[in-house]
C-alpha positions as CSV (number, residue, x, y, z in Angstrom):
1,T,-25.1,-26.3,3.1
2,D,-26.2,-22.6,3.3
3,A,-24.0,-19.7,4.6
4,A,-26.0,-19.3,7.8
5,S,-25.3,-22.9,8.9
6,L,-21.6,-22.4,8.4
7,A,-21.3,-19.2,10.4
8,E,-21.2,-20.8,13.9
9,P,-18.6,-23.5,13.2
10,L,-16.4,-21.1,11.3
11,S,-16.6,-18.7,14.2
12,K,-15.5,-21.4,16.6
13,L,-12.6,-22.4,14.3
14,A,-11.5,-18.8,14.0
15,G,-11.3,-18.5,17.7
16,L,-8.9,-21.4,18.2
17,P,-5.7,-20.4,19.9
18,S,-2.7,-19.9,17.7
19,E,-0.2,-20.6,20.5
20,L,-1.5,-24.2,20.5
21,G,-0.7,-24.7,16.8
22,Y,-4.1,-23.7,15.3
23,G,-3.0,-20.4,13.7
24,E,-3.4,-21.5,10.1
25,V,-6.8,-23.1,10.8
26,A,-8.0,-20.0,12.5
27,M,-6.7,-17.8,9.7
28,L,-8.5,-19.8,7.0
29,A,-11.7,-19.9,9.0
30,Q,-11.6,-16.1,9.3
31,Q,-11.0,-15.9,5.5
32,F,-14.0,-18.1,4.6
33,S,-16.3,-16.4,7.1
34,E,-15.5,-13.0,5.5
35,R,-16.2,-14.3,2.0
36,L,-19.6,-15.7,3.0
37,Q,-20.7,-12.3,4.1
38,L,-20.2,-10.7,0.6
39,E,-22.9,-10.4,-2.0
40,P,-22.2,-12.4,-5.1
41,F,-19.6,-10.9,-7.5
42,D,-22.0,-10.8,-10.5
43,K,-24.5,-8.8,-8.5
44,R,-22.0,-6.2,-7.4
45,R,-20.5,-6.1,-10.9
46,A,-23.9,-5.4,-12.5
47,A,-24.5,-2.5,-10.1
48,L,-21.2,-1.0,-10.9
49,R,-21.8,-1.4,-14.7
50,A,-25.1,0.5,-14.4
51,A,-23.3,3.3,-12.6
52,L,-20.6,3.5,-15.3
53,D,-23.2,3.5,-18.2
54,S,-23.4,7.3,-18.1
55,T,-22.2,10.0,-20.4
56,A,-20.0,11.6,-17.7
57,L,-18.0,9.5,-15.2
58,D,-19.5,9.9,-11.7
59,K,-16.5,10.7,-9.6
60,D,-18.2,9.2,-6.5
61,I,-17.5,5.8,-8.1
62,V,-13.8,6.3,-7.4
63,A,-14.5,6.7,-3.6
64,M,-16.7,3.6,-3.5
65,K,-15.8,0.8,-1.0
66,A,-13.6,-1.7,-2.7
67,I,-16.2,-4.5,-2.6
68,D,-18.6,-2.2,-4.6
69,G,-16.1,-0.6,-7.0
70,G,-12.7,-2.2,-6.6
71,V,-10.1,-2.7,-9.2
72,E,-11.2,-6.3,-9.9
73,M,-14.6,-5.2,-11.1
74,L,-13.3,-2.2,-13.0
75,A,-10.7,-4.4,-14.8
76,D,-13.4,-6.9,-15.6
77,L,-15.5,-4.2,-17.2
78,L,-12.7,-3.1,-19.5
79,G,-14.0,-5.8,-21.9
80,D,-17.6,-4.7,-21.8
81,E,-19.5,-4.5,-25.0
82,S,-20.4,-0.9,-24.4
83,A,-17.7,1.6,-25.5
84,L,-19.1,4.1,-22.9
85,V,-18.8,1.6,-20.1
86,R,-15.2,0.7,-21.1
87,K,-14.2,4.4,-21.3
88,N,-15.6,5.2,-17.9
89,A,-14.1,2.0,-16.4
90,V,-10.6,2.8,-17.6
91,E,-10.8,6.4,-16.3
92,A,-12.2,5.2,-13.0
93,L,-9.4,2.6,-12.7
94,V,-6.7,5.2,-13.1
95,L,-8.4,7.7,-10.7
96,R,-8.8,4.9,-8.1
97,I,-5.2,3.8,-8.3
98,Y,-4.0,7.4,-7.9
99,R,-6.8,8.4,-5.5
100,S,-5.8,11.5,-3.4
101,F,-2.7,12.3,-5.5
102,P,-2.5,16.0,-6.2
103,G,-2.7,17.3,-9.8
104,L,-4.5,14.2,-10.9
105,S,-6.4,14.1,-14.2
106,A,-7.3,11.3,-16.5
107,E,-8.7,11.0,-20.0
108,A,-9.6,7.9,-22.0
109,I,-8.6,8.1,-25.6
110,D,-9.6,6.0,-28.6
111,E,-6.2,6.0,-30.3
112,G,-3.0,5.2,-28.6
113,P,-0.5,2.5,-28.3
114,S,-3.0,-0.2,-29.2
115,K,-6.5,-0.7,-30.6
116,Q,-7.8,-1.2,-27.1
117,F,-8.7,1.7,-24.9
118,C,-6.0,3.5,-23.1
119,C,-6.0,6.3,-20.6
120,K,-3.5,9.2,-20.4
121,Y,-3.1,10.8,-17.0
122,T,-1.1,13.3,-15.1
123,F,-0.2,13.3,-11.4
124,E,2.1,14.7,-8.7
125,F,3.6,13.0,-5.7
126,P,1.8,14.0,-2.5
127,S,4.9,14.8,-0.5
128,V,6.7,17.0,-3.1
129,S,6.2,20.7,-2.7
130,E,4.3,22.4,-5.5
131,G,6.5,23.7,-8.3
132,E,9.6,21.7,-7.3
133,A,8.8,18.5,-9.2
134,P,8.9,17.8,-12.9
135,K,5.6,17.2,-14.7
136,R,4.6,13.5,-14.4
137,N,2.6,11.7,-17.0
138,G,1.4,8.2,-17.4
139,V,-0.5,5.9,-19.8
140,L,-2.6,3.0,-18.7
141,A,-3.1,0.7,-21.7
142,V,-5.4,-2.3,-22.0
143,V,-4.6,-5.4,-24.0
144,P,-6.8,-8.5,-24.2
145,T,-4.0,-11.1,-23.8
146,F,-0.5,-11.2,-22.5
147,A,0.7,-12.1,-26.0
148,D,-0.3,-8.6,-27.1
149,L,2.2,-6.9,-24.8
150,K,5.2,-7.2,-27.0
151,A,3.4,-5.5,-29.9
152,L,2.2,-2.7,-27.6
153,L,5.7,-1.9,-26.4
154,A,6.9,-1.6,-30.1
155,E,4.3,1.1,-30.9
156,P,4.6,4.9,-30.3
157,L,3.4,5.9,-26.8
158,P,1.5,9.1,-26.3
159,L,4.0,10.5,-23.8
160,E,6.6,13.3,-23.8
161,D,10.0,13.0,-22.4
162,T,10.5,15.5,-19.5
163,G,14.3,15.0,-19.3
164,K,14.0,12.7,-16.3
165,P,12.6,9.2,-15.9
166,V,9.4,10.2,-14.1
167,N,6.7,9.0,-16.5
168,K,4.8,5.7,-16.0
169,L,3.4,3.0,-18.2
170,Q,0.9,0.6,-16.9
171,V,-0.6,-2.2,-18.9
172,V,-3.7,-4.1,-17.9
173,V,-4.1,-7.5,-19.4
174,G,-7.8,-8.1,-19.2
175,P,-10.5,-8.8,-18.6
176,R,-9.1,-12.3,-18.4
177,A,-5.3,-12.4,-18.2
178,F,-4.9,-16.1,-17.5
179,A,-5.7,-19.2,-19.6
180,G,-7.9,-21.1,-17.1
181,D,-10.5,-20.0,-14.6
182,S,-9.1,-18.4,-11.4
183,V,-10.4,-20.7,-8.6
184,S,-8.5,-18.6,-6.0
185,F,-6.2,-15.6,-6.0
186,H,-3.1,-17.9,-5.8
187,S,-4.3,-20.5,-8.3
188,T,-2.6,-18.5,-11.1
189,D,0.8,-18.0,-9.3
190,A,2.8,-20.2,-11.6
191,E,1.5,-18.6,-14.8
192,F,2.0,-15.1,-13.2
193,G,5.6,-15.9,-12.4
194,D,6.2,-17.0,-16.0
195,M,4.7,-13.7,-17.3
196,V,6.9,-11.7,-15.0
197,S,10.0,-13.3,-16.4
198,K,8.9,-12.7,-20.0
199,T,7.9,-9.1,-19.2
200,Q,11.4,-8.3,-18.0
201,T,12.9,-9.6,-21.3
202,M,10.4,-7.6,-23.3
203,L,11.1,-4.4,-21.3
204,N,14.9,-4.8,-21.9
205,E,14.3,-5.2,-25.6
206,A,12.2,-2.0,-25.6
207,S,14.4,-0.1,-23.1
208,D,15.6,2.6,-25.5
209,A,12.1,3.4,-26.7
210,L,10.8,3.5,-23.1
211,K,13.6,5.8,-21.9
212,A,13.1,8.1,-24.9
213,K,9.6,8.7,-23.5
214,G,10.9,9.4,-19.9
215,I,9.4,6.2,-18.6
216,G,11.0,5.1,-15.4
217,T,8.4,2.7,-14.1
218,F,6.4,0.0,-15.7
219,S,3.5,-1.8,-14.0
220,L,1.8,-5.0,-15.2
221,I,-1.7,-5.6,-14.0
222,L,-3.2,-9.0,-14.6
223,A,-7.0,-9.2,-14.2
224,Q,-8.5,-12.3,-12.7
225,A,-12.0,-11.4,-11.5
226,P,-13.6,-12.2,-9.1
227,Y,-10.2,-12.0,-7.4
228,V,-8.1,-8.9,-7.2
229,P,-5.4,-8.6,-10.0
230,H,-1.8,-9.7,-9.8
231,Y,0.6,-6.8,-9.9
232,A,4.3,-6.6,-10.8
233,T,6.4,-3.4,-11.0
234,F,9.6,-2.9,-13.0
235,T,12.0,0.1,-12.9
236,A,14.5,1.5,-15.4
237,P,17.1,2.2,-12.7
238,G,16.9,-1.5,-11.7
239,G,17.6,-2.7,-15.3
240,W,13.9,-3.4,-15.8
241,A,14.0,-6.2,-13.2
242,E,10.9,-6.7,-11.1
243,D,10.9,-4.8,-7.8
244,E,10.0,-7.8,-5.7
245,S,9.0,-5.6,-2.7
246,C,6.0,-4.6,-4.9
247,R,4.8,-8.0,-6.0
248,D,1.0,-8.1,-5.8
249,V,1.0,-4.5,-4.4
250,R,-0.8,-1.7,-6.1
251,P,1.6,0.5,-8.1
252,T,1.2,3.6,-5.9
253,F,1.8,1.7,-2.7
254,K,5.6,1.7,-3.3
255,H,5.6,5.4,-2.8
256,L,2.8,5.8,-0.2
257,L,4.1,3.0,2.0
258,E,7.8,3.8,1.5
259,L,8.5,0.2,0.4
260,A,11.8,1.1,-1.4
261,Q,13.3,2.4,1.9
262,L,12.0,-0.6,3.8
263,S,13.3,-3.2,1.4
264,A,16.7,-1.6,1.5
265,Q,16.9,-2.5,5.2
266,Y,14.9,-5.7,5.2
267,E,14.3,-8.8,3.1
268,L,10.5,-8.6,2.8
269,Q,8.0,-11.4,2.6
270,R,4.5,-10.3,2.0
271,I,1.9,-11.9,4.4
272,A,-1.6,-12.5,3.0
273,P,-4.4,-12.2,3.4
274,V,-4.9,-8.8,5.0
275,I,-8.1,-7.4,6.5
276,S,-8.1,-4.1,4.6
277,R,-7.2,-3.5,1.0
278,N,-5.5,-0.3,2.0
279,S,-3.0,-2.3,4.2
280,Q,0.0,-4.4,3.5
281,V,1.7,-6.7,5.9
282,F,5.3,-7.9,5.6
283,L,7.7,-10.1,7.6
284,G,11.0,-8.3,7.4
285,T,14.3,-10.0,8.0
286,S,17.1,-7.6,8.7
287,R,19.8,-7.3,6.0
288,A,22.3,-6.4,8.7
289,E,24.9,-9.0,9.8
290,A,23.5,-11.4,12.3
291,K,24.8,-11.0,15.8
292,G,24.2,-13.4,18.7
293,R,22.5,-16.7,18.9
294,L,19.1,-15.4,17.8
295,G,20.3,-14.7,14.3
296,K,18.9,-11.8,12.2
297,A,16.2,-9.8,13.7
298,Q,12.7,-10.1,12.3
299,T,9.9,-7.6,12.4
300,V,6.3,-7.7,11.3
301,F,5.5,-4.5,9.4
302,V,1.9,-3.3,9.0
303,R,1.7,-0.4,6.5
304,T,-1.6,1.2,5.6
305,I,-3.0,4.3,4.0
306,S,-6.1,6.5,4.5
307,H,-7.6,8.9,1.9
308,T,-9.7,10.8,4.4
309,F,-9.0,13.0,7.3
310,D,-10.7,16.0,8.9
311,M,-9.1,18.1,11.7
312,P,-11.2,21.1,12.6
313,A,-9.7,24.2,14.2
314,E,-10.9,23.2,17.7
315,G,-12.1,20.1,19.5
316,E,-10.8,16.5,19.8
317,G,-13.4,14.6,17.8
318,W,-11.0,14.2,14.9
319,M,-9.0,11.7,17.1
320,A,-11.6,9.0,16.6
321,W,-10.5,8.3,13.0
322,P,-6.7,7.9,13.4
323,E,-7.5,5.8,16.5
324,T,-9.6,3.6,14.4
325,I,-6.9,3.3,11.7
326,L,-4.2,2.4,14.3
327,L,-6.4,-0.2,16.0
328,A,-7.1,-1.7,12.6
329,G,-3.3,-1.9,12.3
330,V,-3.1,-3.9,15.5
331,D,-5.9,-6.1,14.2
332,E,-3.7,-6.8,11.1
333,L,-0.8,-7.7,13.4
334,E,-2.9,-10.1,15.4
335,R,-4.2,-11.8,12.2
336,A,-0.7,-11.9,10.7
337,R,0.6,-13.8,13.8
338,L,-1.9,-16.6,13.0
339,N,0.2,-17.3,10.0
340,P,2.8,-20.0,10.9
341,K,5.5,-18.1,8.9
342,V,5.1,-15.3,11.4
343,G,4.2,-16.6,14.8
344,T,4.6,-14.8,18.1
345,K,8.3,-14.1,18.2
346,P,9.0,-11.1,15.8
347,S,8.6,-7.6,17.0
348,S,6.3,-5.3,15.1
349,N,5.9,-1.9,13.5
350,I,2.9,0.1,12.4
351,F,3.1,2.8,9.7
352,V,0.0,4.9,8.7
353,H,0.1,7.4,5.8
354,I,-2.9,9.7,5.8
355,N,-2.9,10.9,2.2
356,S,-5.0,13.9,3.0
357,L,-4.5,17.4,4.4
358,A,-5.0,18.9,7.8
359,E,-6.0,22.5,7.1
360,V,-4.8,23.9,10.4
361,E,-1.7,25.9,11.4
362,P,1.3,23.5,11.3
363,A,2.4,24.2,14.9
364,S,-1.1,23.3,16.1
365,V,-1.2,20.1,14.1
366,V,2.2,19.0,15.5
367,D,1.0,19.5,19.1
368,R,-2.4,17.9,18.5
369,V,-1.1,14.8,16.7
370,E,1.7,14.2,19.2
371,R,-0.8,14.5,22.0
372,F,-3.1,12.1,20.3
373,L,-0.3,9.5,19.8
374,N,0.8,9.8,23.5
375,G,-2.8,9.3,24.5
376,F,-3.2,6.3,22.1
377,V,-0.1,4.6,23.6
378,A,-1.4,5.2,27.2
379,K,-4.9,3.9,26.4
380,H,-3.9,0.8,24.4
381,G,-0.5,0.1,26.0
382,G,-1.4,-3.4,27.1
383,R,-2.5,-4.5,23.6
384,L,0.5,-2.8,22.0
385,Q,2.9,-4.7,24.3
386,K,1.2,-8.0,23.6
387,S,1.6,-7.3,19.9
388,K,5.3,-6.4,20.5
389,V,4.9,-3.0,18.9
390,D,8.3,-1.2,18.9
391,E,7.3,1.7,16.7
392,I,4.3,3.6,15.4
393,T,4.5,6.2,12.6
394,L,1.8,8.6,11.5
395,K,2.4,10.6,8.3
396,L,0.1,13.3,7.0
397,G,-0.1,16.4,5.0
398,I,-0.7,20.0,6.2
399,G,-1.9,22.6,3.8
400,K,-4.7,24.9,2.7
401,D,-7.2,24.9,-0.1
402,G,-6.0,21.6,-1.3
403,V,-2.3,22.7,-1.5
404,R,0.2,20.9,0.7
405,T,2.7,23.1,2.5
406,H,4.2,20.6,5.0
407,T,4.5,16.8,5.4
408,L,4.4,15.8,9.1
409,R,5.9,12.6,10.4
410,V,5.2,11.8,14.1
411,T,6.6,8.6,15.6
412,A,6.2,6.8,18.8
413,S,9.3,4.6,19.1
414,S,11.0,2.4,21.6
415,L,14.0,2.0,19.4
416,S,15.9,4.9,21.1
417,G,15.6,3.3,24.5
418,E,12.5,4.8,26.0
419,Y,9.1,3.1,25.6
420,L,7.2,4.5,22.6
421,K,8.6,8.0,23.0
422,T,7.1,10.5,20.5
423,A,9.0,12.8,18.2
424,A,7.7,15.0,15.4
425,Y,9.5,15.9,12.1
426,F,8.7,17.9,9.0
427,E,9.7,15.8,6.0
428,K,11.0,16.9,2.7
429,A,11.0,14.7,-0.4
430,D,13.3,14.3,-3.3
431,P,11.6,16.2,-6.2
432,V,12.3,13.4,-8.8
433,T,11.8,10.2,-6.8
434,G,9.2,11.6,-4.3
435,A,11.1,9.6,-1.6
436,P,11.7,11.1,1.9
437,A,15.0,12.9,1.9
438,V,15.3,15.4,4.7
439,W,13.7,15.5,8.2
440,E,13.6,18.6,10.3
441,D,12.6,18.7,14.0
442,A,9.1,20.1,13.9
443,R,9.8,22.5,16.7
444,T,13.4,23.6,16.4
445,G,13.9,23.2,12.6
446,D,17.1,21.3,13.2
447,V,17.9,18.6,10.5
448,R,17.7,15.1,11.9
449,E,18.5,11.6,10.7
450,L,16.4,8.5,11.2
451,Q,18.8,6.4,13.3
452,T,18.4,2.9,11.7
453,E,21.6,1.4,13.1
454,A,20.9,2.4,16.7
455,A,17.3,1.2,16.3
456,A,18.5,-2.2,15.1
457,R,20.7,-2.6,18.2
458,M,17.8,-1.7,20.5
459,Q,15.5,-4.0,18.7
460,L,18.0,-6.9,19.3
461,K,18.0,-6.1,23.1
462,R,14.3,-6.4,23.1
463,A,14.3,-9.6,21.1
464,V,16.7,-11.2,23.6
465,A,14.6,-10.1,26.6
466,R,11.4,-11.4,24.9
467,A,13.0,-14.7,23.9
468,A,13.9,-15.2,27.6
469,G,10.3,-14.7,28.6
470,S,11.1,-11.3,30.2
471,T,10.3,-7.7,29.5
472,Y,12.9,-5.1,28.5
473,A,12.9,-2.6,31.4
474,P,11.8,0.5,29.5
475,E,8.7,-1.3,28.3
476,I,7.2,-1.4,31.8
477,L,4.6,1.3,31.7
478,G,5.5,4.3,33.9
479,M,9.3,3.9,33.7
């Protein structure tokens, strides 16, 4: 049976109503339909290899669409017979993982912690003001098998201690990390889980050596082309235990998507698959004590990033791109609800981090982004209510000549009582962790707190109303 003959029946299956119990069937049909539209992996890999077979790395490769230059293909080429291809592949892999991070540089080196290629790199967190943060360095090393990891951890690492645990070590096991062929992304889950457990033990044994190099975070990347790799993240402050909120999430997403802060408030369950590789979807169950007959509140969180943004000094054409991103977030919500683990009951939250700069005066950016978000809510209010969206957050940088001066956070939230009411803050980050630490009213400069407890109470009121088949009064447009 060819792909064309399957298109129509798959389309019909994808359109089956989830409310009648067909959610899982519809989701799988969508998944297979999308896969049929791709060119074969070997053909895409060959095109990428040809682009990497050049004396100097073409930086446009880093900005390629994921299907043409994604991490699964770059990791697969780390075992190429050509030293030049391997060198460019490992540099491109680092630059892709840290794409849009300021102060980013990467250099593949022949001698390092193993006989395989490794790449030494420097970077800065996007939200930390220039000059405030300690210098951050990292090494991405490549080993052919998981059995080689212990020996790598015992060898000297080309890193210097900065006095604080801000350095990173990433290890790619590839191009084939698993014993058998990967017949699907999840077919290697059992072997992956065993590797995670063994990695924690090895990191604890090497803890003193890692801390002596200022390493605070270790990332394990397990290649399994043609599928995206498995990821696991371990931290020194956590006793080298796996950070489960980052399971199968790119190493930089913990910072860009604020997963540490989210996992402190919610028990997170990752929902897959997602439509965009720059998005993650989680079902969060509140860690707060359950109150009432509905039990602990649940929320579907869509978190996504964008590496591009252009806001000219005048005009409103720039609004098309953030509108596209936010509507893609609603698409992610609607797809997630096809999953029987999610369903239609939980409320939802959309967070977008535009990791790029608006090179316009800060006051103007505040007014324009807040006006955009109010317009978006008015234009798409019906769809937002159907998806039970209680909060939308847009986060972006403001600066000039590539230097960030402000980080703006604009929210439209129903969790204060009014329906998706907007507020704008300038955000300051902790220089060491890069995590948001202080929020100032973007107009008055007054320091504010993000009211999580009050928000939880309001969310519960909405859940009660929705469970009764009603609408919480402030959600009625115009009130």
